[in-house]
C-alpha angles and dihedrals in degrees: 000000000000114000115232131180126215128180111222102196110115112260091001112194117243119259134050118349118245110265115250119227091216136341145181115243108218111194116209095348092181116115092019096026105106098055091045089053090049089054090051092050090052089051090051093242124133118226128235104197117212116193116192106177137078110308095219092051090045093054092047093047096045118005090181095046094124096051108124095022118129086203132001124213123192118200143073106232105112094201094053090044090052091050090053092047090055088056092050107042142026091220138014105217096191142346111221125187109215103174133030101260091055097059096090096042092047092052092050095046092047090050091054090054094042092242131146111280144133115275117282095221093063100031094091090055088063089061109029111062092205091060090039093059093042093053092044093053092047090054098044098258112142116239132172118278106260149162131206120233133183103193140029089249089067095047101081096053092046091048092053090052093048096041133219137325096043141158125237114199139160115260088239131030141076145228091053089285107172091354111141133190111215117191100174138029093243089063096058093093108103095011090124105068117238090224099072096199129101126229091279097049098258117140112256108224097171139023133210118233103195144169115270103233107216109216145074119315124219135182116212114198116204141177124208130199118184091339094310111122129212124187108229096189143312127240130196128213109223139184120220089241136030099276120119114269117258106163129038098226109078111082122346113187138173112246108233100176125083098236130167090245093053092050091049096052092044092054089048091050091055089051088052091053091053092047091053093046095241108181105163146023138004126333133187113208120189114203136176120211117207134162091285095051137258124350125193113237099169145338123206118189095212141063114299121259133225091076095289094137090055089055089049090053092053098046111028141056096247132079108219098197096043093045093047090051091046091051094052089046087060097254126130111247126200093260090066087080110030148359117273120261118237127206093199143015110255135200146134139232129208125219105215142193105228093168130073122303116274145132120304109235097176147328100232115208097017093118091049092051090051088067096053116113108253097026101118105170139002119201117194114183092185131058129204108284094031121123109245128199127215106278110259106142146009108301097034095074116108093228139359113207118197113207146180134190138169093257141010091255091053090048091053090051090051091050090051090052091050092051093048092051104044119073125174120215110204122175130191115278107250091208090061 
């Protein structure tokens, strides 16, 4: 990708940019960008924003992504980025990955400046699921049985070897974008998306066809300082009923009870961190637990998405963005010594369209739900009159409701009330 440089000060004068005494390099500060930049402002450090993924996708995902940058760089070549940084600043104080695609670039740039970072040799395995599974298997971490395919012609044979049900997913990507559950051979047609780009606009050259692990899914969030890991919290993906889970966006709730299952997946998550050589910062480890034990689904060496850090800020005694910045600056944050303390159990539920695509006429009851105690935020990506797809990934839900309650049981009751109240009316699209 070509590297470009853009000053972000309003009405910047032509000519060379003023040289910065020191700066924080924030890599892919898109979904988590604004609160990281706020933490940098409070620390008195200007931000050089580095954006590594497809420009068109970047602009569509976050038109204001560069707000707060002293300078914005667009490109993904760590050596060219480092050369530019030497022209812009006397000292890079820290290199912080904010979103998944930036993890590899951040590690390489930090290594060139001799700054705290996770190891370059394993950074790519926290992004590319082919490398992720290869490294996990080499180090004794259980992963789903899988094969890699390039074209639809290879899919059927791989699926027969893996067996049904199975998951088809891009080798890169996030938020379940273009991830498909296939429970029978007749449903394989169309499993490879026609748009061969992942969520961040990168071309998908290969797909994973992998065993669907039937069991409960957890996400263990961790924080590491100098190779010492702390579990922040553990979340569970839940369905409203008793069926096995097959999509991550139903109910996502913090586990507040010390159960055997929670202890097992947390121990496994720490083993994953060691296997991947994690030395610093936050990680988000997704794990399934079946009758044979834990299985690694994914590891991300960055803060989790879906607004979870914002819920941490509201309901715990730690500041995820400030502590992440402090850690990469070489300081010792609070999480180096203990888990955070929470004053509530937090979670979210997703109002979905599980029927055919259509036109959203209304979300009945959404205003009523907004007044419920414990409903903190409702995000609705679609408005009445919009065409809505069948919900398959993050961003195609009809509403995301962020919640808190005194206990896990109270949170479950609140989610039940939200689901009973909200009803989507979707009518056929007259344009076909």
